[in-house]
ZAMARGU-4260 file (C-alpha; in steps of 0.2 Angstrom, whole numbers, plus 5000, padded with zeros to 4 digits):
<rodrens>
0) 4687/5214/4910 | 4687/5211/4928 | 4689/5229/4933 | 4672/5233/4927 | 4664/5219/4937
5) 4651/5223/4952 | 4662/5226/4967 | 4650/5221/4981 | 4652/5202/4985 | 4637/5192/4988
10) 4632/5174/4990 | 4627/5168/4972 | 4610/5161/4969 | 4617/5146/4960 | 4614/5127/4959
15) 4626/5114/4952 | 4618/5097/4949 | 4628/5081/4946 | 4623/5067/4934 | 4615/5078/4920
20) 4628/5074/4907 | 4623/5056/4907 | 4604/5059/4903 | 4599/5056/4885 | 4584/5061/4874
25) 4578/5060/4856 | 4585/5072/4844 | 4576/5086/4835 | 4569/5084/4817 | 4583/5086/4804
30) 4572/5095/4792 | 4571/5111/4803 | 4589/5116/4797 | 4584/5114/4779 | 4568/5124/4781
35) 4578/5139/4788 | 4591/5138/4775 | 4578/5140/4762 | 4571/5156/4769 | 4574/5172/4760
40) 4588/5182/4769 | 4593/5168/4781 | 4611/5165/4785 | 4620/5158/4800 | 4623/5171/4814
45) 4641/5173/4820 | 4651/5163/4833 | 4663/5176/4839 | 4679/5171/4849 | 4683/5183/4863
50) 4701/5179/4870 | 4700/5193/4883 | 4685/5184/4891 | 4694/5167/4891 | 4709/5175/4900
55) 4697/5183/4913 | 4687/5167/4916 | 4703/5156/4916 | 4697/5144/4902 | 4704/5140/4885
60) 4692/5149/4873 | 4676/5159/4875 | 4664/5161/4860 | 4648/5171/4859 | 4634/5165/4848
65) 4628/5183/4842 | 4609/5183/4838 | 4609/5202/4836 | 4603/5199/4818 | 4592/5184/4814
70) 4581/5184/4798 | 4581/5203/4799 | 4576/5204/4817 | 4587/5208/4832 | 4585/5192/4842
75) 4584/5173/4839 | 4565/5171/4841 | 4562/5171/4822 | 4569/5153/4821 | 4555/5146/4832
80) 4541/5157/4825 | 4544/5154/4807 | 4545/5135/4809 | 4530/5134/4820 | 4519/5145/4809
85) 4525/5135/4794 | 4519/5119/4803 | 4502/5127/4808 | 4498/5133/4790 | 4503/5116/4783
90) 4492/5107/4795 | 4478/5118/4791 | 4480/5116/4772 | 4481/5097/4774 | 4465/5096/4784
95) 4455/5105/4771 | 4451/5121/4782 | 4446/5137/4774 | 4462/5144/4764 | 4459/5162/4770
100) 4470/5172/4782 | 4472/5166/4800 | 4475/5177/4815 | 4491/5171/4824 | 4489/5176/4843
105) 4503/5177/4855 | 4509/5185/4871 | 4526/5192/4872 | 4539/5201/4882 | 4544/5208/4865
110) 4555/5198/4853 | 4544/5183/4851 | 4529/5193/4848 | 4538/5203/4835 | 4544/5187/4827
115) 4526/5180/4826 | 4520/5197/4819 | 4534/5198/4806 | 4531/5180/4800 | 4512/5183/4799
120) 4515/5199/4788 | 4527/5190/4776 | 4515/5176/4774 | 4499/5186/4772 | 4492/5182/4789
125) 4486/5192/4803 | 4494/5194/4820 | 4487/5199/4837 | 4500/5201/4851 | 4497/5203/4870
130) 4510/5213/4879 | 4512/5213/4898 | 4518/5228/4909 | 4536/5232/4909 | 4539/5231/4890
135) 4547/5246/4883 | 4536/5257/4872 | 4548/5256/4858 | 4547/5237/4858 | 4528/5238/4858
140) 4529/5250/4843 | 4541/5238/4834 | 4527/5225/4835 | 4514/5236/4829 | 4525/5241/4814
145) 4524/5223/4808 | 4505/5227/4806 | 4500/5217/4821 | 4486/5222/4833 | 4493/5225/4850
150) 4484/5223/4866 | 4493/5230/4881 | 4489/5220/4897 | 4489/5228/4915 | 4498/5213/4922
155) 4513/5202/4921 | 4518/5190/4907 | 4508/5175/4914 | 4492/5186/4913 | 4496/5191/4896
160) 4498/5173/4891 | 4481/5169/4899 | 4472/5183/4889 | 4480/5178/4873 | 4474/5160/4875
165) 4457/5166/4879 | 4457/5177/4863 | 4463/5164/4852 | 4450/5151/4858 | 4436/5164/4855
170) 4439/5165/4836 | 4438/5151/4824 | 4450/5159/4812 | 4463/5161/4826 | 4478/5151/4831
175) 4488/5153/4847 | 4507/5153/4843 | 4514/5153/4861 | 4532/5149/4866 | 4527/5142/4882
180) 4517/5126/4885 | 4504/5120/4898 | 4493/5104/4900 | 4483/5103/4884 | 4493/5116/4875
185) 4510/5108/4870 | 4511/5104/4851 | 4514/5122/4844 | 4526/5126/4858 | 4535/5110/4854
190) 4537/5116/4836 | 4544/5133/4842 | 4557/5123/4852 | 4561/5113/4837 | 4564/5129/4827
195) 4578/5134/4839 | 4588/5119/4835 | 4595/5127/4820 | 4605/5139/4832 | 4613/5124/4840
200) 4617/5115/4823 | 4626/5131/4818 | 4637/5131/4833 | 4643/5113/4830 | 4647/5118/4812
205) 4656/5134/4817 | 4666/5126/4830 | 4671/5112/4818 | 4677/5125/4805 | 4687/5134/4819
210) 4696/5118/4823 | 4686/5111/4838 | 4675/5097/4832 | 4673/5089/4849 | 4661/5103/4854
215) 4660/5115/4869 | 4663/5111/4887 | 4650/5123/4894 | 4635/5131/4886 | 4627/5146/4895
220) 4609/5149/4890 | 4598/5164/4896 | 4581/5157/4902 | 4563/5164/4903 | 4551/5150/4902
225) 4564/5138/4896 | 4560/5135/4878 | 4577/5139/4871 | 4586/5130/4885 | 4575/5115/4881
230) 4581/5116/4863 | 4599/5117/4869 | 4597/5102/4881 | 4589/5092/4867 | 4603/5095/4855
235) 4617/5091/4867 | 4609/5077/4876 | 4603/5068/4861 | 4620/5063/4856 | 4622/5044/4858
240) 4641/5045/4862 | 4655/5057/4863 | 4659/5072/4875 | 4643/5080/4882 | 4645/5098/4888
245) 4639/5106/4904 | 4624/5116/4902 | 4620/5132/4912 | 4604/5141/4913 | 4604/5160/4918
250) 4589/5170/4924 | 4586/5187/4932 | 4585/5186/4951 | 4568/5194/4949 | 4561/5179/4940
255) 4571/5164/4944 | 4557/5151/4941 | 4568/5138/4934 | 4581/5139/4948 | 4567/5139/4961
260) 4559/5124/4952 | 4576/5114/4951 | 4579/5117/4969 | 4562/5110/4974 | 4562/5096/4962
265) 4546/5101/4954 | 4540/5115/4943 | 4533/5130/4953 | 4527/5148/4948 | 4536/5163/4956
270) 4530/5181/4958 | 4541/5191/4946 | 4548/5208/4949 | 4555/5222/4939 | 4570/5218/4929
275) 4579/5226/4914 | 4580/5208/4907 | 4562/5209/4903 | 4562/5195/4890 | 4567/5183/4904
280) 4554/5190/4916 | 4543/5174/4917 | 4536/5166/4932 | 4532/5149/4926 | 4543/5136/4917
285) 4535/5129/4901 | 4527/5112/4904 | 4536/5103/4890 | 4553/5111/4894 | 4553/5106/4913
290) 4557/5088/4911 | 4572/5093/4900 | 4578/5106/4912 | 4576/5095/4927 | 4586/5080/4919
295) 4598/5089/4907 | 4604/5105/4916 | 4620/5104/4925 | 4619/5121/4933 | 4607/5136/4936
300) 4611/5153/4942 | 4601/5170/4944 | 4610/5186/4941 | 4606/5204/4945 | 4602/5219/4933
305) 4619/5227/4936 | 4627/5210/4932 | 4619/5210/4915 | 4622/5228/4912 | 4641/5226/4915
310) 4641/5211/4904 | 4632/5220/4890 | 4645/5234/4891 | 4659/5223/4891 | 4653/5213/4876
315) 4650/5230/4867 | 4668/5235/4870 | 4673/5218/4862 | 4662/5221/4847 | 4647/5211/4851
320) 4630/5219/4851 | 4620/5212/4866 | 4605/5217/4876 | 4602/5213/4894 | 4594/5196/4891
325) 4608/5191/4879 | 4622/5197/4890 | 4614/5187/4905 | 4624/5172/4899 | 4641/5180/4902
330) 4635/5187/4918 | 4630/5170/4924 | 4646/5162/4919 | 4655/5175/4929 | 4645/5172/4944
335) 4647/5153/4943 | 4665/5153/4940 | 4670/5167/4951 | 4669/5172/4970 | 4666/5161/4985
340) 4664/5143/4979 | 4669/5146/4961 | 4683/5134/4961 | 4672/5120/4968 | 4659/5124/4955
345) 4672/5124/4941 | 4678/5107/4947 | 4660/5100/4947 | 4657/5106/4930 | 4673/5099/4924
350) 4681/5115/4918 | 4699/5119/4917 | 4711/5130/4908 | 4708/5121/4891 | 4689/5122/4892
355) 4679/5129/4878 | 4664/5140/4884 | 4650/5145/4872 | 4639/5160/4878 | 4622/5162/4869
360) 4618/5180/4866 | 4600/5180/4862 | 4597/5198/4857 | 4606/5213/4851 | 4605/5231/4857
365) 4592/5235/4844 | 4580/5224/4854 | 4585/5233/4870 | 4592/5250/4866 | 4602/5259/4879
370) 4594/5271/4890 | 4601/5287/4897 | 4616/5287/4909 | 4621/5270/4905 | 4605/5262/4911
375) 4596/5249/4901 | 4578/5249/4900 | 4564/5237/4895 | 4567/5219/4888 | 4561/5207/4875
</rodrens>
């Protein structure tokens, strides 16, 4: 695979942090997995082993969690949206509120909004989705096809979130279902994070079935606001004993808010630029994710659009459908383990020729179709 790698050497934007493996937190609720298992059309997504990548990276095994088809959608986001909406509607029913349809409001770079809209349609609710600049027209059309009202915003993701929150607050029949949190808005984003825990539970079971019950040595997670990474940290850092893997966050260089925040030791907002990894094009870490990322991540890296494009092409050649955001995990591991300083970083992460690496591929190419001339456009 290495013959396809970007040829221009550069100093990686990377941070390796000692001590994260000893940090512990409370586990996610056990009932989330049972909820998803009971949904029509649900089945675990594949964990695909790719020996060619293991040979390239100098590790024992590389496995890709392939989220190209989850509950009928081309990304993992339906896990969080379905559980959060379930909790919202159950709470409204228990409180005695009017039983009529509610409007689920959210902002999105593509996949989360489509998941909220699909959940709303299946449950007889309404959806209003705010979409920032940079999201492909086909992604916007896919949200509208779920019978959602779509408002396109002349601004970045953070602006779309602000407008969605204002719209939800202005209507008594509306509920904001946002996958990022801030002071005063944390419960529903927390439910979304809980929903993602099913993905991690599946990995454990699939590794055990494949003869590796001790779990992975490194898990690489694409990061936007950090909600999925929060779920991954929660899963692996809530184990009272046993081996704890290294956890790596991967972001676009154009929107590396978590890497910047980790470097400064406090959450900060960054100005985002254009990137084909549009679903990761977020400028501010989620407030509830930040403590988990600060204390539980072993490493963080930023990758370029060409990095993710090459990774997506290589995964496709090996039979895994992955868009730019999903392929970022492979791109990030390549940067961390290769090039100048790679051996030192490998040692700091306790990786060797027998290590098991799990890459989270969070979307398929149906979420981010290939453009012309090999260029990938748009994002989540």
